[in-house]
C-alpha positions in Angstrom: -269.9 117.1 -139.9 -271.3 120.3 -138.6 -274.9 120.2 -139.7 -276.6 123.2 -141.8 -279.8 124.4 -140.7 -282.4 125.9 -143.0 -282.6 129.6 -143.0 -285.7 130.1 -145.0 -287.8 131.7 -141.7 -290.9 130.6 -143.7 -290.1 132.9 -146.5 -289.0 129.9 -149.1 -285.6 128.6 -149.4 -282.9 131.6 -149.7 -279.9 132.2 -151.5 -277.7 131.5 -148.5 -279.8 127.9 -147.8 -278.9 127.0 -151.5 -275.0 127.9 -151.1 -274.9 125.9 -148.2 -276.7 123.0 -149.2 -274.2 122.6 -152.1 -271.0 123.2 -149.8 -273.0 120.4 -147.7 -273.1 118.1 -150.5 -269.7 118.7 -152.2 -268.2 118.1 -148.2 -270.0 114.9 -148.4 -268.8 114.3 -151.9 -265.3 114.4 -150.9 -265.9 112.3 -147.3 -263.3 109.3 -147.5 -263.5 105.9 -145.7 -259.9 104.0 -144.2 -259.3 101.2 -143.3 -255.7 100.5 -142.1 -254.0 99.6 -145.2 -255.6 103.1 -147.1 -254.4 105.0 -144.7 -250.6 103.9 -144.7 -251.0 103.9 -148.5 -252.6 107.6 -148.6 -249.7 108.7 -146.1 -246.9 106.8 -147.8 -248.1 108.7 -151.2 -248.0 112.8 -149.1 -245.7 112.2 -146.8 -242.5 115.5 -147.8 -240.1 113.7 -145.8 -240.1 110.3 -148.0 -240.5 112.7 -150.9 -237.1 114.3 -149.9 -235.7 111.1 -149.0 -236.5 109.3 -152.3 -234.8 112.5 -154.0 -231.4 111.8 -151.9 -231.9 108.3 -153.2 -232.4 109.2 -157.1 -229.0 111.6 -156.5 -227.1 108.8 -155.1 -227.8 106.4 -157.7 -226.6 109.2 -160.3 -223.3 109.7 -158.1 -223.2 106.1 -158.9 -222.9 107.3 -163.0 -220.7 109.6 -162.5 -218.1 107.5 -160.2 -218.1 104.8 -163.2 -217.2 108.0 -165.5 -214.1 107.8 -164.4 -213.0 104.7 -165.8 -214.1 105.7 -169.3 -212.3 107.7 -172.4 -212.5 111.4 -172.4 -212.6 113.2 -175.7 -211.8 116.7 -175.2 -212.0 119.6 -178.0 -210.6 122.7 -177.9 -209.7 126.2 -180.1 -207.3 128.8 -179.2 -206.4 132.0 -180.9 -203.9 134.8 -180.1 -201.8 137.6 -181.0 -197.9 137.1 -180.1 -194.2 138.9 -181.0 -192.3 136.2 -178.4 -189.7 135.1 -180.3 -190.2 131.7 -179.0 -193.8 132.0 -180.2 -192.7 133.1 -183.5 -190.2 129.9 -184.4 -193.0 128.0 -182.7 -195.5 129.2 -185.1 -193.1 128.8 -188.2 -192.3 125.0 -186.8 -196.5 124.0 -186.3 -197.1 125.5 -189.4 -194.2 123.8 -191.4 -193.3 127.6 -192.7 -189.6 126.9 -192.2 -187.4 128.2 -195.0 -183.6 128.6 -195.2 -184.2 132.3 -194.0 -186.2 131.7 -191.0 -182.9 131.0 -188.8 -181.6 134.4 -189.8 -180.9 136.3 -186.4 -182.7 139.2 -187.1 -185.9 137.3 -188.0 -185.3 135.0 -184.8 -185.1 138.4 -182.2 -188.1 140.2 -183.8 -190.4 137.9 -185.4 -192.9 140.4 -185.2 -196.4 140.1 -184.2 -197.7 136.9 -185.4 -201.3 135.2 -185.3 -201.5 131.9 -183.3 -204.3 129.6 -183.5 -204.4 126.4 -182.2 -207.7 123.8 -183.1 -207.5 120.0 -181.0 -208.8 116.8 -180.0 -207.7 114.9 -177.1 -208.9 111.6 -176.3 -207.8 110.2 -172.5 -207.8 106.9 -171.0 -206.4 105.9 -167.6 -205.6 102.4 -167.3 -204.5 102.4 -164.0 -205.1 104.4 -160.7 -204.0 103.5 -158.4 -207.1 101.2 -157.3 -208.9 104.5 -156.8 -211.6 104.4 -159.8 -212.9 101.1 -158.7 -213.0 101.8 -155.2 -214.9 105.1 -156.2 -217.5 103.2 -157.6 -217.5 100.7 -154.8 -218.1 103.8 -152.6 -221.2 105.4 -154.6 -223.0 102.2 -155.1 -222.4 101.3 -151.3 -224.2 105.4 -150.6 -226.7 104.4 -152.9 -228.0 101.4 -151.2 -227.3 103.5 -147.8 -230.2 105.9 -148.8 -232.2 103.0 -150.4 -232.4 101.5 -146.7 -233.2 105.0 -145.2 -236.1 105.5 -147.4 -237.1 102.1 -146.7 -236.8 102.6 -143.1 -238.8 106.2 -143.0 -241.4 104.6 -144.7 -242.0 101.7 -142.5 -241.9 104.6 -139.4 -244.3 106.5 -141.6 -246.3 103.8 -141.6 -245.9 102.8 -138.4 -246.8 106.5 -137.1 -250.1 106.6 -139.5 -251.6 103.2 -137.8 -250.5 104.3 -134.2 -252.6 107.3 -135.1 -255.3 105.4 -136.4 -255.6 103.0 -133.7 -255.5 105.9 -131.4 -258.7 107.4 -133.2 -260.4 103.8 -133.1 -259.8 104.2 -129.6 -260.8 107.5 -129.0 -264.1 106.7 -131.1 -265.3 103.8 -128.8 -264.3 105.9 -125.6 -267.2 108.5 -126.8 -269.3 105.9 -127.4 -268.7 104.2 -124.1 -269.5 108.0 -122.7 -272.4 108.3 -124.5 -273.4 105.3 -123.1 -272.5 106.5 -119.5 -274.4 110.0 -119.8 -277.3 108.4 -121.1 -277.5 106.2 -118.3 -276.9 109.0 -116.0 -280.1 111.0 -118.1 -282.3 108.0 -116.9 -281.1 108.0 -113.4 -282.3 111.6 -113.2 -285.3 111.1 -114.5 -285.8 107.9 -112.5 -284.9 109.5 -109.6 -287.2 112.7 -110.3 -289.8 110.4 -110.5 -289.2 108.7 -107.4 -289.1 111.8 -105.5 -292.7 113.1 -106.6 -293.7 109.6 -105.6 -291.9 110.1 -102.0 -290.3 106.6 -102.3 -286.7 108.3 -101.8 -285.4 111.3 -100.6 -284.1 114.3 -102.3 -280.4 113.6 -101.8 -281.1 110.8 -104.2 -282.0 113.2 -106.8 -279.5 115.3 -106.4 -276.4 112.4 -106.0 -277.6 111.7 -109.6 -277.9 115.2 -111.4 -274.0 115.7 -109.7 -273.0 112.3 -111.4 -274.9 113.3 -114.7 -272.8 116.6 -114.2 -269.7 114.6 -113.8 -269.9 112.4 -116.6 -270.7 115.5 -118.8 -267.5 116.5 -118.2 -266.1 112.9 -118.7 -267.6 113.1 -122.2 -266.3 116.9 -123.2 -262.7 115.5 -122.3 -263.1 112.3 -124.5 -264.3 114.3 -127.4 -261.1 116.9 -126.7 -259.2 113.5 -127.0 -261.0 112.0 -130.1 -260.5 115.6 -131.8 -256.4 115.3 -130.8 -256.2 112.2 -132.2 -257.7 112.7 -135.4 -255.4 116.1 -136.0 -252.7 113.5 -135.1 -253.7 111.2 -137.4 -254.2 114.0 -140.6 -250.7 115.5 -139.8 -249.2 111.3 -140.0 -251.0 111.0 -143.4 -250.7 114.3 -144.5 -254.8 114.7 -145.2 -256.2 118.0 -145.8 -258.2 119.2 -142.5 -261.2 119.8 -144.9 -261.8 116.4 -146.0 -264.1 114.0 -143.5 -262.5 111.3 -142.0 -264.0 108.1 -141.6 -262.5 104.7 -140.3 -262.9 101.2 -140.9 -262.8 99.0 -137.6 -259.2 97.0 -137.7 -258.4 93.8 -137.4 -256.8 92.5 -134.1 -253.2 90.5 -134.7 -252.4 87.2 -133.4 -249.9 86.5 -130.9 -246.1 85.6 -131.9 -245.0 82.4 -131.3 -241.8 82.4 -130.6 -238.6 85.1 -130.0 -235.7 84.2 -131.4 -237.1 83.7 -135.0 -238.5 87.3 -134.7 -235.1 88.4 -133.2 -233.0 87.0 -136.2 -235.5 87.7 -138.9 -235.1 91.8 -137.5 -231.2 91.5 -137.6 -231.5 90.1 -140.9 -234.1 92.0 -142.2 -233.7 96.0 -140.7 -233.3 98.5 -143.3 -231.5 100.8 -140.9 -228.7 98.2 -139.2 -227.8 97.1 -143.7 -227.7 100.8 -143.8 -224.7 100.9 -140.9 -223.2 97.9 -142.9 -223.4 99.9 -146.2 -221.7 103.0 -144.5 -218.8 100.9 -143.4 -217.8 99.4 -146.7 -218.0 103.1 -148.1 -215.9 104.0 -145.8 -213.5 101.1 -146.4 -213.7 102.1 -150.0 -212.7 105.6 -149.1 -209.8 103.8 -147.4 -209.0 102.5 -150.9 -209.2 105.6 -152.2 -207.3 108.1 -149.9 -204.4 105.6 -150.7 -204.8 105.3 -154.3 -203.5 108.8 -154.8 -200.2 107.9 -153.8 -200.0 105.2 -155.7 -198.7 105.0 -159.7 -201.3 106.1 -162.3 -201.3 104.9 -165.8 -202.9 106.5 -168.7 -202.9 106.5 -172.3 -203.6 109.6 -174.4 -203.9 110.7 -178.5 -204.4 114.1 -180.0 -204.9 115.5 -183.2 -203.7 119.5 -183.6 -204.2 121.8 -186.1 -202.2 124.9 -186.4 -202.3 128.3 -188.4 -202.8 131.7 -188.3 -206.9 131.6 -188.2 -209.1 128.7 -186.6 -209.0 125.7 -189.3 -208.0 122.2 -189.7 -204.7 122.7 -191.6 -201.3 121.9 -190.8 -202.1 118.5 -189.1 -200.3 117.2 -186.2 -200.9 114.1 -183.6 -199.5 112.8 -180.8 -199.8 109.4 -179.3 -197.9 108.8 -175.5 -198.2 106.6 -172.4 -197.5 108.2 -169.3 -196.9 106.9 -165.5 -196.7 109.0 -162.8 -196.6 108.6 -158.9 -196.7 111.3 -156.0 -193.6 111.0 -153.8 -194.7 113.4 -151.3 -198.1 115.0 -150.6 -197.4 116.5 -147.1 -199.3 113.7 -145.4 -202.5 114.3 -146.7 -203.1 110.8 -148.2 -202.7 109.1 -144.7 -204.7 111.5 -142.9 -207.9 110.7 -145.2 -206.9 107.3 -145.0 -206.9 107.3 -141.2 -209.8 109.5 -140.9 -211.5 106.2 -143.1 -210.2 104.1 -140.7 -211.7 105.3 -138.0 -215.2 105.9 -139.5 -215.1 102.3 -140.0 -214.5 102.0 -136.4 -216.8 103.9 -135.4 -219.5 102.1 -137.5 -218.8 98.8 -136.1 -219.4 100.1 -132.6 -222.3 101.4 -133.9 -223.6 98.5 -135.4 -223.4 96.5 -132.6 -225.7 99.0 -130.4 -227.9 99.3 -133.4 -227.9 95.4 -133.0 -228.3 95.4 -129.5 -231.2 97.8 -129.1 -233.0 95.5 -132.3 -232.7 92.8 -129.9 -234.4 94.8 -127.3 -237.2 96.2 -129.2 -238.1 93.0 -130.7 -238.7 91.7 -126.8 -240.0 94.4 -125.4 -242.6 94.5 -128.1 -243.6 90.9 -127.7 -243.8 91.5 -124.0 -245.8 94.4 -125.1 -248.3 92.5 -126.9 -248.7 89.7 -124.8 -249.5 91.5 -121.9 -252.1 93.7 -124.0 -253.8 89.9 -125.1 -254.1 89.0 -121.4 -255.1 92.3 -120.3 -257.6 92.5 -123.1 -259.5 89.0 -122.4 -259.4 90.0 -118.7 -261.2 93.1 -119.6 -263.8 91.6 -121.7 -264.5 89.2 -119.2 -265.1 92.1 -116.7 -267.0 94.2 -118.9 -269.5 91.4 -119.5 -269.8 91.1 -115.4 -270.0 94.7 -115.3 -273.4 94.5 -117.3 -274.7 91.7 -115.8 -274.1 93.6 -112.5 -275.2 97.0 -113.6 -278.4 95.5 -115.3 -279.4 93.2 -111.7 -278.6 96.6 -109.9 -280.7 98.4 -111.8 -283.4 96.0 -111.5 -283.0 95.8 -107.6 -283.1 99.7 -107.6 -286.3 100.0 -109.1 -288.0 97.4 -107.1 -286.3 99.3 -104.4 -284.4 96.6 -102.8 -281.1 98.9 -103.2 -279.8 102.3 -102.5 -279.2 104.8 -105.6 -275.0 104.8 -105.0 -275.1 101.0 -105.7 -276.5 101.7 -108.8 -274.1 104.1 -109.9 -271.2 102.3 -108.5 -272.3 99.4 -111.0 -272.7 102.1 -113.8 -269.4 103.5 -112.7 -267.7 99.9 -112.7 -269.4 99.2 -116.5 -267.8 102.3 -117.6 -264.4 101.5 -116.4 -264.4 98.0 -117.5 -265.0 99.4 -121.2 -262.2 102.1 -120.9 -260.1 99.2 -119.8 -261.2 96.9 -122.5 -260.6 99.6 -125.1 -257.0 100.5 -123.8 -256.0 96.8 -124.0 -257.0 96.7 -127.6 -255.2 99.4 -128.6 -251.5 98.1 -126.8 -252.2 95.2 -128.4 -252.7 96.9 -131.8 -249.6 99.0 -131.1 -247.5 96.2 -129.3 -248.0 94.3 -133.1 -247.1 97.7 -135.0 -244.5 98.5 -133.0 -243.4 94.6 -133.3 -242.8 94.5 -137.3 -241.4 98.1 -137.1 -239.0 96.8 -135.0 -238.4 93.3 -137.8 -238.1 95.5 -140.6 -241.5 93.9 -141.9 -243.8 95.8 -144.1 -247.0 97.4 -142.3 -249.4 97.3 -141.8 
């Protein structure tokens, strides 16, 4: 947080100071501390890509209802009204309104019925009994697509969580790097003061003091790079979380994971639980249903219907007639459209089968690679911790010997440099271990963190 200075200049507190203080208090009030679980929860709640995937999943669920409606009765009501002097329409009107008389069939009247008002009110109920298997196949395809979108949403959530965690661990490593750089700069300043005192006491040559100053400048440049890297890491974490840039960010330390005991059980679990692999299977089943849908258009279709009609010169419910019928029809030739659609869906099934094999192989490789990364990082971390402890003791010993005039400045600076490198190696190994654990869980399809 940027400190706010006082602006009274000895003349009391100004309005500007009050405004700055109020802004400081408001910013402090909105400061948030996140642990890995909270960071992931925040990212999952604010990621716009996840919201888009959720909307697609909801749309897929509605398509299931639409597919099921094809197997349900349909009720249709309608009203028509018109004028006509067509002889056939005139005769039909006489029959439908039951107004035929003995004189209705005279040739002059049949030929010239005059302008008649024709109105029909109808209610019809239709019910499909069999549609070549296309209705059930359509429901199955809709179900599989909805499940596929759910799998996609789940996988997207896992990827957002993994991206957030890796960025979180990157910020942790960067902040520890800043502490390491700060300690190195502090030690370099101490060496400048020590060499200045020793030079004044004529116990060292001037070149030692200049070397200490050069060392301080180099470490200050290193610290500036580390601060820039930390700022970049925080920006990546904010982007992954969807956190506004004005909200202060404080992180709780993450705990180190335990190493996996065996590889094969994790591979089996990944092949069983990975949502994207399940999604490919869902797509294959949907393509299989599309084959049935395409072929159904060339199979017999059976349905029944019942209708009521009312005829008159104006809309109404007079002169009622009813009709109940069963229909059977089958397309004999459609120019090869159904066969082409079925072939396209079959090719899609074959492509998805190959895609599933390729994805399964990639999943096996991802799990094994993540395990190797974790084990290597754990070994590096153990070695780095021992290295840090030894470098720290060596630096203390060389510092004491230099103060006693028993060694040269270059040995002291080298020992401090070794300690800084050891600390950096330790944090890199820790980051690699945490990142490897995240990638392993992502490869397995396990919830994160």
